[in-house]
C-alpha positions as CSV (number, residue, x, y, z in Angstrom):
1,X,8.6,-14.6,-4.4
2,X,7.0,-16.0,-1.2
3,X,5.1,-13.8,1.7
4,X,8.0,-13.8,3.6
5,X,10.8,-11.9,1.3
6,X,8.6,-8.7,1.1
7,X,10.0,-7.3,4.6
8,X,13.4,-8.3,4.1
9,X,13.8,-7.2,0.3
10,X,12.2,-3.3,1.8
11,X,14.9,-3.8,4.5
12,X,17.5,-4.2,1.8
13,X,16.3,-1.2,0.1
14,X,16.1,1.1,3.0
15,X,20.2,0.2,3.6
16,X,20.9,0.9,0.2
17,X,19.0,4.5,-0.1
18,X,21.4,5.3,3.2
19,X,24.3,5.1,1.3
20,X,22.7,6.5,-1.9
21,X,25.1,9.2,-3.4
22,X,28.2,7.7,-1.7
23,X,29.2,4.9,-3.3
24,X,30.0,6.1,-6.9
25,X,31.0,4.8,-9.8
26,X,30.0,1.6,-7.9
27,X,26.4,1.6,-7.4
28,X,24.4,1.4,-3.8
29,X,23.1,-2.0,-3.2
30,X,21.7,-3.1,0.3
31,X,21.9,-6.7,1.5
32,X,20.5,-9.0,4.4
33,X,20.8,-12.0,5.1
34,X,17.7,-14.1,6.9
35,X,17.8,-18.0,8.2
36,X,14.9,-19.0,9.8
37,X,12.9,-16.0,10.1
38,X,15.5,-14.1,11.8
39,X,17.8,-11.4,10.5
40,X,21.5,-12.6,10.9
41,X,23.7,-9.9,9.0
42,X,22.9,-7.0,6.6
43,X,25.0,-4.2,5.2
44,X,25.2,-1.6,1.9
45,X,27.8,-1.0,-0.2
46,X,30.9,0.8,0.9
47,X,32.6,3.7,-0.7
48,X,34.8,2.9,-4.2
49,X,37.4,0.3,-2.9
50,X,35.3,-1.2,-0.3
51,X,33.7,-4.1,0.2
52,X,30.1,-4.6,-1.6
53,X,26.4,-5.1,0.2
54,X,26.5,-8.7,0.5
55,X,30.2,-9.4,1.7
56,X,29.6,-6.5,4.5
57,X,26.4,-8.8,5.4
58,X,28.1,-11.8,5.5
59,X,31.3,-10.4,7.4
60,X,28.4,-9.4,10.1
61,X,26.5,-13.0,9.8
62,X,30.1,-15.4,10.0
63,X,29.0,-18.7,10.9
64,X,25.2,-17.9,10.6
65,X,25.0,-17.1,6.8
66,X,25.3,-20.8,6.5
67,X,21.9,-22.1,5.3
68,X,20.5,-18.3,5.1
69,X,18.7,-16.7,2.3
70,X,20.4,-13.3,0.8
71,X,18.2,-10.3,-0.1
72,X,19.8,-8.0,-2.9
73,X,18.8,-5.0,-4.7
74,X,21.3,-6.1,-7.6
75,X,22.0,-9.0,-8.8
76,X,25.5,-10.1,-7.2
77,X,28.6,-9.4,-9.1
78,X,30.1,-12.4,-11.1
79,X,33.7,-10.8,-12.0
80,X,37.0,-9.7,-10.3
81,X,37.0,-5.8,-10.3
82,X,38.2,-3.7,-7.5
83,X,36.9,-6.4,-5.1
84,X,36.2,-10.6,-6.2
85,X,33.2,-11.3,-6.8
86,X,30.2,-11.1,-4.7
87,X,29.2,-15.0,-5.7
88,X,31.7,-16.5,-4.4
89,X,31.4,-15.1,-0.8
90,X,27.8,-16.2,-1.2
91,X,28.6,-19.5,-2.4
92,X,31.1,-20.1,0.2
93,X,29.6,-18.6,3.2
94,X,26.7,-21.5,2.2
95,X,24.3,-19.3,1.4
96,X,21.3,-21.7,-0.2
97,X,19.1,-18.9,-1.5
98,X,19.6,-15.5,-3.3
99,X,16.5,-13.0,-4.0
100,X,17.7,-10.0,-6.1
101,X,15.4,-7.4,-7.1
102,X,17.1,-5.9,-10.4
103,X,19.6,-7.6,-13.1
104,X,23.2,-6.1,-13.5
105,X,22.9,-5.2,-17.3
106,X,27.3,-4.2,-16.2
107,X,28.9,-6.9,-19.0
108,X,31.8,-7.2,-16.9
109,X,29.7,-8.1,-13.7
110,X,26.9,-9.7,-15.2
111,X,26.0,-13.2,-15.0
112,X,25.8,-14.0,-11.0
113,X,22.5,-15.9,-11.3
114,X,24.0,-17.8,-13.5
115,X,26.7,-18.3,-11.0
116,X,24.6,-19.3,-8.5
117,X,22.5,-21.6,-10.0
118,X,25.1,-23.6,-11.0
119,X,26.4,-23.6,-7.7
120,X,23.0,-25.3,-6.3
121,X,22.0,-22.2,-5.1
122,X,18.5,-21.3,-5.4
123,X,17.9,-17.9,-7.4
124,X,15.0,-15.2,-7.4
125,X,14.9,-12.6,-9.7
126,X,13.1,-9.4,-10.9
127,X,10.4,-10.9,-12.6
128,X,9.4,-13.2,-10.0
129,X,9.0,-9.9,-7.3
130,X,6.5,-7.4,-6.5
131,X,6.8,-4.8,-9.7
132,X,6.8,-1.9,-7.0
133,X,9.8,-3.2,-5.4
134,X,11.4,-3.5,-8.7
135,X,10.1,-0.2,-9.7
136,X,11.9,1.3,-6.4
137,X,15.1,-0.8,-6.9
138,X,15.5,0.6,-10.6
139,X,14.5,4.4,-9.8
140,X,17.4,3.7,-6.7
141,X,20.1,2.5,-9.2
142,X,19.0,4.9,-12.1
143,X,22.2,6.4,-11.9
144,X,24.2,3.4,-12.3
145,X,21.6,1.8,-15.0
146,X,21.9,4.7,-17.0
147,X,25.3,5.0,-17.6
148,X,25.8,1.3,-18.5
149,X,22.9,1.3,-21.1
150,X,23.3,5.1,-22.2
151,X,27.0,5.8,-21.7
152,X,25.7,9.1,-19.7
153,X,24.8,10.0,-16.0
154,X,21.0,10.3,-14.8
155,X,20.0,13.4,-15.1
156,X,17.0,15.1,-13.2
157,X,16.2,18.6,-14.2
158,X,14.6,21.2,-11.5
159,X,13.1,24.1,-12.5
160,X,11.3,26.7,-10.2
161,X,8.8,28.8,-11.4
162,X,5.9,31.3,-11.6
163,X,2.3,29.8,-12.0
164,X,2.6,31.6,-15.5
165,X,5.5,30.0,-16.1
166,X,8.3,32.5,-15.6
167,X,11.5,31.4,-14.1
168,X,12.4,34.7,-12.0
169,X,10.3,36.4,-9.5
170,X,8.0,39.2,-10.5
171,X,9.3,40.9,-7.4
172,X,12.8,40.9,-8.2
173,X,13.9,38.4,-5.3
174,X,16.2,35.6,-5.5
175,X,14.0,32.7,-4.7
176,X,10.9,31.8,-6.5
177,X,9.8,28.9,-4.4
178,X,9.9,29.1,-0.4
179,X,11.8,27.2,2.3
180,X,10.3,24.0,2.1
181,X,10.8,23.6,-1.5
182,X,14.4,24.9,-1.0
183,X,15.2,22.3,1.4
184,X,13.8,19.6,-0.9
185,X,16.5,20.7,-3.4
186,X,18.8,20.1,-1.3
187,X,17.7,16.5,-0.6
188,X,18.4,15.9,-4.2
189,X,21.3,16.9,-4.0
190,X,22.6,15.1,-1.8
191,X,21.3,11.9,-3.4
192,X,23.6,12.6,-7.0
193,X,27.1,12.9,-8.0
194,X,26.8,16.5,-9.5
195,X,25.0,19.7,-9.3
196,X,24.7,21.4,-13.1
197,X,24.6,24.8,-14.3
198,X,25.2,26.8,-16.9
199,X,27.7,29.8,-17.1
200,X,24.6,32.1,-17.3
201,X,23.4,30.9,-13.9
202,X,26.7,31.4,-12.2
203,X,27.2,35.0,-13.4
204,X,23.8,35.8,-12.6
205,X,23.0,34.2,-9.2
206,X,26.5,33.4,-8.2
207,X,24.9,29.7,-6.7
208,X,27.2,27.7,-4.3
209,X,25.9,24.3,-6.1
210,X,26.6,22.4,-2.6
211,X,24.5,20.4,-0.2
212,X,23.1,22.7,2.7
213,X,20.3,22.4,5.6
214,X,20.1,18.6,5.4
215,X,22.9,16.0,6.1
216,X,25.4,14.9,3.4
217,X,27.8,12.4,3.7
218,X,29.6,13.3,0.4
219,X,29.3,16.5,-1.2
220,X,28.2,16.5,-5.0
221,X,30.9,17.9,-7.6
222,X,29.7,21.3,-9.1
223,X,29.7,21.2,-12.7
224,X,29.1,24.5,-15.0
225,X,28.9,24.2,-18.8
226,X,30.5,27.4,-20.4
227,X,31.0,27.2,-23.8
228,X,33.7,30.4,-23.7
229,X,34.9,29.9,-20.6
230,X,32.9,33.1,-19.0
231,X,33.1,31.8,-15.5
232,X,34.4,34.3,-12.9
233,X,37.6,33.3,-11.2
234,X,36.1,34.5,-7.6
235,X,32.6,32.8,-8.0
236,X,31.5,30.8,-5.2
237,X,31.2,27.7,-7.1
238,X,34.8,28.0,-8.4
239,X,36.7,25.8,-5.6
240,X,38.3,22.0,-5.4
241,X,36.2,19.4,-7.7
242,X,34.3,21.8,-9.6
243,X,34.2,20.8,-13.6
244,X,34.0,23.0,-16.6
245,X,32.1,21.8,-19.2
246,X,33.9,23.4,-21.9
247,X,34.8,23.4,-26.3
248,X,37.2,22.1,-27.3
249,X,39.1,24.3,-29.7
250,X,38.0,27.5,-28.4
251,X,40.1,30.5,-29.1
252,X,43.0,30.5,-26.8
253,X,44.0,33.8,-26.9
254,X,45.5,35.2,-23.9
255,X,42.6,36.4,-21.6
256,X,41.0,33.0,-22.3
257,X,44.6,31.8,-21.0
258,X,44.6,33.6,-18.1
259,X,40.7,32.5,-17.0
260,X,42.1,29.1,-17.4
261,X,45.2,29.0,-15.3
262,X,43.3,31.3,-12.7
263,X,40.5,28.8,-12.4
264,X,42.6,25.8,-12.8
265,X,44.9,27.0,-9.9
266,X,41.6,27.6,-7.6
267,X,40.8,23.9,-8.4
268,X,38.9,23.6,-11.2
269,X,39.2,20.7,-13.9
270,X,38.0,21.6,-17.7
271,X,36.4,19.0,-19.7
272,X,36.5,20.1,-23.2
273,X,34.5,18.5,-25.8
274,X,33.4,19.2,-29.4
275,X,30.8,21.9,-30.4
276,X,28.0,21.0,-33.0
277,X,27.9,22.5,-36.7
278,X,25.3,25.3,-34.9
279,X,28.4,26.3,-32.9
280,X,27.1,24.7,-29.7
281,X,28.7,23.1,-27.0
282,X,27.3,19.3,-27.9
283,X,25.7,18.5,-24.7
284,X,25.6,14.6,-25.1
285,X,29.1,14.3,-25.4
286,X,29.8,16.5,-22.2
287,X,27.3,14.5,-20.2
288,X,29.5,11.3,-21.8
289,X,32.5,12.8,-20.4
290,X,31.2,13.2,-16.7
291,X,30.8,9.8,-17.0
292,X,34.1,9.2,-17.4
293,X,35.0,11.7,-14.3
294,X,32.7,8.8,-12.0
295,X,29.6,10.5,-12.4
296,X,26.4,8.7,-12.7
297,X,23.5,10.9,-11.5
298,X,23.4,15.0,-12.3
299,X,21.1,17.5,-11.1
300,X,20.7,19.9,-13.3
301,X,19.5,23.4,-12.0
302,X,19.7,25.7,-15.4
303,X,18.2,28.8,-16.9
304,X,16.0,28.6,-19.3
305,X,18.5,28.3,-22.5
306,X,20.2,25.5,-20.9
307,X,16.8,23.3,-20.2
308,X,15.6,23.8,-23.3
309,X,18.6,22.5,-24.7
310,X,19.0,19.4,-22.3
311,X,15.3,18.7,-23.1
312,X,15.7,19.3,-27.1
313,X,18.6,17.1,-27.1
314,X,16.7,14.2,-25.0
315,X,19.2,14.3,-22.2
316,X,17.0,14.6,-19.7
317,X,15.6,11.7,-17.3
318,X,13.5,13.4,-15.1
319,X,11.8,16.8,-14.7
320,X,11.1,18.6,-10.7
321,X,8.9,21.2,-11.2
322,X,8.5,23.3,-8.0
323,X,5.6,25.9,-9.3
324,X,4.9,28.7,-6.7
325,X,1.4,29.0,-7.2
326,X,1.3,32.5,-5.7
327,X,3.5,34.5,-7.7
328,X,2.5,35.4,-11.5
329,X,-0.8,35.9,-13.3
330,X,-3.8,33.4,-12.8
331,X,-3.0,31.2,-15.7
332,X,-0.8,28.1,-15.2
333,X,1.6,27.2,-17.8
334,X,5.1,25.4,-17.5
335,X,8.1,27.4,-18.0
336,X,9.3,24.8,-20.9
337,X,7.8,22.1,-23.1
338,X,7.5,19.1,-20.4
339,X,8.6,16.1,-22.2
340,X,5.9,13.4,-23.1
341,X,5.7,10.3,-25.2
342,X,5.8,6.4,-24.7
343,X,8.2,5.7,-21.5
344,X,7.3,8.9,-19.7
345,X,5.1,9.0,-16.7
346,X,3.7,11.2,-14.2
347,X,5.9,10.2,-10.7
348,X,4.4,12.4,-8.2
349,X,2.2,15.6,-7.7
350,X,2.9,16.9,-4.3
351,X,3.7,20.4,-2.1
352,X,6.2,21.6,-0.8
353,X,4.9,24.5,1.9
354,X,2.9,26.8,-0.4
355,X,4.3,25.2,-4.2
356,X,3.2,23.1,-5.9
357,X,5.5,19.9,-7.0
358,X,5.2,18.3,-10.3
359,X,7.7,15.2,-11.3
360,X,7.5,13.3,-14.5
361,X,10.1,10.3,-15.4
362,X,10.9,7.6,-17.9
363,X,12.4,4.6,-17.1
364,X,15.1,2.9,-18.9
365,X,13.1,1.5,-21.9
366,X,12.1,4.7,-23.1
367,X,15.3,6.6,-22.9
368,X,18.2,6.6,-25.6
């Protein structure tokens, strides 16, 4: 990687971040075209069915793309999908060098680097660029990479707790954390495809599970894990786009059918999955079904029971723990057992107003 490669690659990452959460099921990708030290075109992936980042940048550059270097966050695709191969477009435009920060693991689309090299284009891949930039792009593409490699969405688990590990405020207030932490939650929601809770949370808190207080081009889909279909039909989350993950073969008595019909009439869609031998919903199957619905990244905000079930099934890829240090006892204890072991690392320790924020995550190599 050359010294002059860093700035345009950082710019490509910034472009991809601007469209993160709007391109699913396609990955959010940024591309910058540079010729003789000048940016001649740039762009990011359009919503599904639209142009990929490389094509957007090539259109902006026009004839100035000939002889340029393309900086792309993800290896250009080499297959015909909803759009033609980006490799063909780069070659036809006369691009002479491509720097990409992440290899495409998706079998139908992979092989872009090979195609480009065969056409005489110089290719610089992830192994030759800054590890910091490569890791940043991997985190940015975590939903896409998770679906390709694991067959399920990437799951971020958010918990808000008191200092002594309680998930409810001791004074009976609705909120444990302060306004800054709550705004941070909405920023998280704006970058994912779905916000997930259990039916118990719906019944007790009646959440909306949408993005407020921060800009959101596309609202995430609400998802409720509801084994016995107990979500109230008048809950605020019941609206078009709601996915209800429920048990296949559950009792189909009259009351159940009435609730199903009312929920579906309000726009909800049932996703039926099997239960395990213990009678509990197969959460892995439920997440795989969400991937089939085009969901690549999930922000889970459940109660203790569902949080422990997701962690126990090894289905969590990041934990965001908000701790209200001014509430609860003097001790410091996590509300749930945080994951540790190979592949897991501390991502961030910081603050949101008076609250402390802990983030731990694992890479793809450390996950099933």
